[in-house]
C-alpha positions as CSV (number, residue, x, y, z in Angstrom):
1,M,0.0,0.0,0.1
2,S,1.4,3.4,-0.9
3,N,1.6,6.2,2.0
4,H,-0.6,8.8,0.3
5,K,0.7,11.4,2.8
6,Q,4.1,11.4,1.2
7,R,4.5,12.4,-2.5
8,I,8.1,12.0,-3.3
9,S,10.3,12.9,-6.4
10,F,13.8,13.2,-7.6
11,P,15.0,15.6,-10.1
12,H,14.6,14.7,-13.9
13,V,17.6,13.1,-15.6
14,G,17.3,11.4,-18.8
15,N,15.0,8.4,-18.8
16,Y,16.0,7.5,-15.2
17,W,12.8,8.5,-13.7
18,V,11.1,5.2,-14.8
19,P,13.2,2.8,-12.7
20,L,13.2,5.3,-9.9
21,K,9.4,5.5,-10.0
22,Y,9.4,1.7,-9.5
23,L,12.0,2.0,-6.6
24,F,9.9,4.6,-4.5
25,T,6.4,3.1,-5.1
26,E,7.1,-0.4,-5.0
27,G,10.3,-0.7,-2.6
28,M,9.4,2.4,-0.4
29,G,5.8,2.1,-0.4
30,V,5.4,6.1,-1.3
31,D,3.8,7.8,-4.2
32,Y,6.0,9.1,-6.9
33,V,5.5,12.4,-8.6
34,V,7.2,12.1,-12.1
35,P,9.3,15.3,-12.5
36,P,8.4,17.4,-15.5
37,A,10.8,17.0,-18.4
38,I,13.6,19.6,-18.5
39,T,13.0,22.6,-20.7
40,K,13.9,26.3,-21.1
41,K,11.3,27.0,-18.4
42,T,13.1,24.8,-15.8
43,L,16.3,26.6,-16.5
44,D,14.8,30.1,-16.2
45,I,13.2,29.3,-12.9
46,G,16.2,27.7,-11.4
47,S,18.5,30.6,-12.6
48,Q,16.1,33.0,-11.3
49,H,16.7,31.9,-7.7
50,S,20.2,30.6,-7.9
51,P,23.7,32.2,-7.3
52,D,24.9,33.6,-10.7
53,F,28.2,31.5,-10.7
54,V,27.1,28.2,-9.4
55,C,27.3,25.3,-12.1
56,T,24.3,24.8,-14.3
57,P,23.1,21.4,-13.1
58,F,22.3,23.2,-9.8
59,K,20.0,25.7,-11.6
60,Y,18.3,22.7,-13.5
61,N,17.6,20.8,-10.2
62,L,16.4,23.5,-8.5
63,G,14.0,24.7,-11.2
64,N,12.9,21.2,-11.4
65,Y,12.0,21.1,-8.0
66,I,9.9,23.7,-7.9
67,E,8.1,22.5,-11.0
68,T,7.7,19.2,-9.2
69,I,6.5,20.9,-6.1
70,E,3.8,22.8,-8.0
71,A,3.0,19.1,-9.6
72,G,2.2,18.1,-6.0
73,A,5.4,16.7,-4.5
74,N,5.9,17.4,-0.9
75,T,9.0,15.3,-0.3
76,L,12.3,16.0,-2.3
77,V,15.3,13.8,-2.8
78,Q,18.9,15.2,-3.5
79,T,21.6,13.1,-4.4
80,G,24.9,13.0,-3.1
81,G,28.3,13.4,-4.9
82,V,31.9,13.5,-4.9
83,C,32.2,17.1,-6.2
84,R,30.3,20.2,-5.1
85,L,27.1,18.4,-5.6
86,G,27.5,16.8,-2.3
87,Y,26.8,20.2,-0.7
88,Y,23.9,21.2,-2.8
89,G,21.2,19.8,-0.8
90,E,21.5,22.1,1.9
91,L,21.5,25.1,-0.3
92,H,18.6,23.8,-2.4
93,E,16.6,23.1,0.9
94,Q,17.5,26.8,2.1
95,I,16.6,28.5,-1.0
96,L,13.2,26.4,-1.2
97,S,12.5,27.5,2.3
98,D,13.1,31.1,1.8
99,L,10.7,31.0,-1.2
100,G,8.1,29.7,1.2
101,Y,7.9,26.0,0.1
102,E,7.3,23.7,2.9
103,V,8.6,20.4,1.7
104,Q,10.4,17.6,3.5
105,F,13.8,17.1,2.1
106,V,15.8,13.9,1.9
107,N,19.5,14.6,1.2
108,T,21.2,11.3,0.3
109,A,24.7,13.0,1.1
110,R,24.0,12.4,4.6
111,A,24.1,8.7,4.1
112,S,27.3,6.6,3.7
113,F,27.1,4.9,0.3
114,P,29.6,1.9,1.6
115,R,27.1,1.3,4.4
116,P,23.5,0.8,2.7
117,V,21.9,0.6,6.1
118,T,22.4,4.4,6.4
119,M,20.5,5.0,3.3
120,Y,17.7,2.6,4.5
121,H,17.3,4.6,7.7
122,L,17.4,7.8,5.8
123,F,14.4,6.8,3.8
124,K,12.7,5.1,6.8
125,E,11.9,8.6,8.0
126,V,10.0,9.3,5.0
127,N,7.9,6.1,5.2
128,P,8.3,4.3,8.7
129,E,6.2,1.5,7.5
130,M,8.8,0.5,4.8
131,T,10.5,-2.9,5.4
132,I,14.0,-4.1,4.6
133,K,12.4,-7.0,2.6
134,Q,10.3,-4.8,0.7
135,I,13.2,-2.6,-0.5
136,G,15.4,-5.6,-0.8
137,K,13.0,-7.0,-3.1
138,A,12.8,-3.9,-5.4
139,I,16.3,-3.0,-5.6
140,P,17.4,-5.9,-8.0
141,V,14.6,-4.9,-10.4
142,F,15.5,-1.3,-10.2
143,L,19.1,-1.8,-10.9
144,K,18.2,-4.1,-13.8
145,M,15.9,-1.5,-15.1
146,I,18.6,0.9,-15.6
147,E,21.3,-1.7,-17.1
148,Y,18.6,-2.6,-19.8
149,T,17.7,1.1,-20.1
150,D,21.4,2.0,-20.7
151,E,21.8,-1.0,-23.1
152,L,19.1,0.1,-25.2
153,E,20.0,3.7,-25.2
154,D,23.6,2.7,-26.2
155,Y,22.4,0.7,-29.2
156,I,20.0,3.6,-30.4
157,R,22.6,6.3,-30.1
158,K,25.0,4.3,-32.2
159,N,22.7,3.5,-34.9
160,I,19.8,6.2,-34.9
161,G,21.7,8.1,-37.7
162,F,21.4,5.2,-40.0
163,E,17.8,4.0,-39.8
164,V,15.9,3.6,-43.1
165,T,12.6,4.8,-41.7
166,E,13.1,7.8,-39.5
167,G,11.9,7.5,-36.0
168,S,11.7,3.5,-36.1
169,L,14.3,3.0,-33.4
170,Q,12.8,5.8,-31.1
171,Q,9.3,4.2,-31.6
172,V,10.5,0.9,-30.3
173,Y,12.3,2.6,-27.4
174,Q,9.1,4.5,-26.5
175,H,7.3,1.2,-26.2
176,F,10.0,-0.1,-24.1
177,L,9.6,2.8,-21.7
178,L,5.8,2.4,-21.5
179,G,6.1,-1.3,-20.7
180,L,8.8,-0.3,-18.1
181,Q,6.1,1.4,-16.1
182,Q,3.8,-1.7,-15.9
183,V,6.8,-4.0,-14.7
184,K,6.3,-5.7,-11.2
185,D,9.3,-8.4,-11.1
186,K,12.2,-9.5,-12.8
187,R,10.5,-12.1,-15.0
188,Q,8.4,-9.5,-16.8
189,L,11.3,-7.1,-16.9
190,K,13.3,-9.6,-18.7
191,A,10.5,-10.4,-21.2
192,L,10.0,-6.9,-22.1
193,F,13.9,-6.3,-22.7
194,T,14.2,-9.4,-24.8
195,S,11.0,-8.4,-26.8
196,C,12.3,-4.7,-27.5
197,K,15.8,-5.8,-28.1
198,K,14.7,-8.1,-30.6
199,E,12.5,-5.5,-32.3
200,L,15.5,-2.8,-32.2
201,L,17.8,-5.4,-33.9
202,Q,15.2,-5.9,-36.8
203,V,15.0,-2.2,-37.7
204,E,16.4,-1.8,-41.1
205,L,19.6,0.1,-41.0
206,N,21.7,1.9,-44.2
207,L,25.1,1.9,-43.1
208,P,27.6,3.7,-45.4
209,A,30.8,2.2,-46.5
210,T,32.6,4.7,-44.3
211,T,31.1,5.8,-41.0
212,F,32.7,8.4,-38.7
213,R,32.8,7.8,-35.0
214,V,32.7,10.4,-32.5
215,G,33.1,9.6,-28.6
216,I,31.5,11.9,-26.2
217,V,33.0,12.5,-22.7
218,G,32.4,15.0,-19.8
219,E,30.4,15.9,-16.8
220,Y,27.8,13.5,-15.3
221,Y,24.6,15.5,-15.5
222,T,25.3,17.4,-18.7
223,I,26.3,14.2,-20.6
224,M,23.1,12.3,-19.5
225,E,20.5,15.0,-19.6
226,P,19.7,15.7,-23.3
227,F,18.3,19.3,-22.8
228,S,21.2,20.5,-20.9
229,N,23.8,19.5,-23.7
230,H,21.2,20.8,-26.4
231,F,20.6,17.4,-27.7
232,I,24.1,17.1,-29.2
233,E,23.8,13.4,-29.7
234,K,20.7,14.0,-31.9
235,E,22.5,16.6,-34.0
236,L,25.5,14.3,-34.3
237,A,23.1,11.4,-35.5
238,K,21.7,13.7,-38.4
239,M,25.1,14.2,-39.7
240,G,25.4,10.2,-39.9
241,I,27.9,9.9,-37.2
242,V,28.3,6.9,-34.9
243,V,27.7,8.4,-31.6
244,D,29.7,6.4,-28.6
245,R,28.9,7.6,-24.9
246,W,30.2,5.5,-22.2
247,M,29.0,7.7,-19.1
248,N,25.8,6.3,-17.7
249,I,24.5,5.1,-14.4
250,T,25.4,1.4,-15.3
251,N,29.1,2.0,-16.1
252,S,29.8,4.7,-13.5
253,I,27.8,3.6,-10.5
254,I,26.4,0.1,-10.7
255,R,29.6,-1.4,-12.3
256,P,32.4,1.3,-11.9
257,P,35.8,0.1,-13.2
258,E,37.7,2.4,-10.8
259,K,40.8,0.4,-10.5
260,E,41.2,-0.6,-14.1
261,V,40.7,3.3,-14.8
262,R,43.3,4.3,-12.5
263,K,45.8,2.0,-14.0
264,R,45.0,2.8,-17.6
265,I,45.3,6.6,-17.1
266,K,48.2,6.6,-15.0
267,P,50.7,7.6,-17.8
268,Y,48.4,11.1,-18.0
269,V,46.9,11.3,-14.4
270,K,48.5,10.6,-11.0
271,Y,45.8,11.8,-8.8
272,N,42.1,11.5,-8.8
273,M,40.9,15.2,-9.9
274,G,37.4,14.1,-8.6
275,A,33.8,13.8,-9.8
276,T,33.9,12.3,-13.5
277,S,37.1,13.7,-14.5
278,M,38.9,10.1,-14.3
279,Y,36.3,8.6,-16.2
280,T,36.6,11.6,-18.9
281,V,40.3,10.9,-19.4
282,H,39.9,7.2,-19.3
283,K,37.1,7.2,-22.1
284,A,39.0,10.0,-24.3
285,L,42.2,7.5,-24.3
286,D,40.1,4.7,-25.2
287,F,38.4,6.5,-28.1
288,A,41.9,7.6,-29.3
289,K,43.5,4.5,-29.1
290,K,40.7,2.7,-31.2
291,R,41.2,5.5,-33.7
292,Y,37.9,7.3,-33.5
293,D,37.4,10.3,-35.8
294,G,37.0,12.9,-33.0
295,I,35.9,13.5,-29.2
296,I,33.5,15.8,-28.0
297,H,34.0,17.0,-24.4
298,V,30.7,18.4,-22.5
299,K,30.6,20.1,-19.2
300,S,28.7,22.8,-17.3
301,F,30.0,26.3,-16.8
302,G,32.2,26.1,-13.6
303,C,32.6,22.3,-13.5
304,T,36.0,22.4,-11.8
305,P,36.8,18.5,-12.1
306,E,36.2,18.7,-15.8
307,M,38.0,21.9,-16.1
308,D,41.2,20.2,-14.6
309,A,40.6,17.1,-17.2
310,I,40.9,19.7,-20.3
311,P,44.7,19.9,-20.4
312,V,44.9,16.1,-20.1
313,L,42.5,15.6,-23.0
314,Q,44.7,18.1,-24.9
315,N,47.7,16.0,-24.2
316,I,45.8,13.0,-25.4
317,S,44.9,14.9,-28.6
318,E,48.4,16.0,-29.3
319,D,49.8,12.3,-28.7
320,Y,47.2,10.5,-30.8
321,K,46.3,13.1,-33.2
322,I,42.7,13.1,-32.7
323,P,40.6,16.4,-32.7
324,V,38.8,17.5,-29.5
325,L,35.7,19.9,-29.4
326,Y,35.0,21.4,-26.1
327,F,31.6,22.4,-24.9
328,S,30.8,24.5,-21.8
329,F,27.3,25.1,-21.3
330,D,25.6,27.9,-19.2
331,T,22.3,29.6,-19.2
332,Q,23.3,31.7,-22.3
333,T,24.5,29.0,-24.5
334,S,23.2,29.5,-28.1
335,D,21.8,26.7,-30.0
336,T,22.8,28.5,-33.3
337,G,26.5,28.5,-31.8
338,I,26.5,25.0,-31.0
339,Q,25.1,23.8,-34.4
340,T,27.8,26.2,-36.1
341,R,30.5,24.5,-34.1
342,L,29.2,20.9,-34.6
343,E,29.1,21.4,-38.5
344,A,32.7,22.7,-38.6
345,F,33.8,19.8,-36.4
346,Y,32.1,17.6,-39.0
347,D,33.5,19.3,-42.0
348,M,37.0,19.0,-40.5
349,I,36.5,15.2,-39.7
350,V,35.4,14.6,-43.5
351,M,38.6,16.6,-44.4
352,R,40.9,14.7,-42.3
353,N,39.7,11.4,-43.8
354,E,39.8,12.6,-47.1
355,A,43.6,13.5,-46.6
356,K,44.3,10.1,-45.6
357,V,43.0,8.4,-48.7
C-alpha cells in the first residue's frame, strides 16, 4: 500500500525517472511524482533563484524541484556526490524554504554509500512502514531496469543516424519505456527487454561504406540529460555519425571500473581530480586508441573537475592526433552557436579522412 501522505520526487535526468518511480512506489511504498521534463522554463526558474556562478546542474535541479512541488510533490530527494554536488542539498533546501515552500528534504549526501543501512534509515524517516524485505525485493529489479535502459539507449545512440525509416528505433524505445512502467518483477522485465531488443535489431539500417565515429565524454549531469547539452547526440546522428557515450549510471555507479581506470590513465593522471574527471580521461584515451574520428567534451560552466581534465585531453589529442571539441554549457548558450561548431567539426573530420586516402 502506498503512503498517500508522502508524494516524493527526484530531479529529472534522462529517462531514469522510470526505474526511480518503481523504486519509490514498489520498494518504499510512497507515491512518486514524475518530475516534468527539463525545458527552458526549468532553467529560467532555477536561474532566477540561484547564485550566478553556481554550476548549471544546480540551476536545472532547483528549477525542476519547483516545477515538481507545483505538480504536487511534498518530499524531495537530493543525490549526494563527490564534487560540489554533495553540498547542494543544504543550499537547495534553504532556497526553497526562503521561497516559502514547505517540503520535506531527503539529502542522500548524509548517508554513507559503503553502508547501505544508512540509506535505509534515511528513507525510513519518509515512510516508517517501509521494511528491509520490501526494499530488498525492489532494488534488484530497479538496478536491472537501469542496466536494460542504458543498453538499449547505447544501441540507439550508435545507430539512429542510419535507420531507413526515420523514428523507427525511437518508436521501439518508447514502447520499452511504456512497458517498463507496468513491470512488477524480474521475469516481466526480462521478457520486455528481450522483446524490445529483438525489435531494435530488426529495424532496417543503411550503413554507409565509411562511417565516422565520435566519442562523447564529460560531466555527469550534462552528458546524461539531453536538454542540458542541447541534444548534441541527436544533432550528431543527423550528420550520419556513430555516437559513442560510455558515461551512464550502469557504467559509472552500478559497475564502476575504478581500479582499471586508475591503472589505464596513470601515464596521464597521477591523482584523482574528482567527480567524473577520471572517467573522462579514461574514455578519451580509449576513443583515441581505437582511432575514433573525434572526441567531444561536454561540461557545465564552472565544473572544476572537468576543467582540470581539459589539459589532459589536450595531451591525448596531441599524442594520438585526434581532434577534441570542447563545449561548456550555461544559461546563455546558443543553439545556433552549437550547431555552427558541430558542423565545422564534422567538416574537419571529413577533410581529415579525405587527406588520408
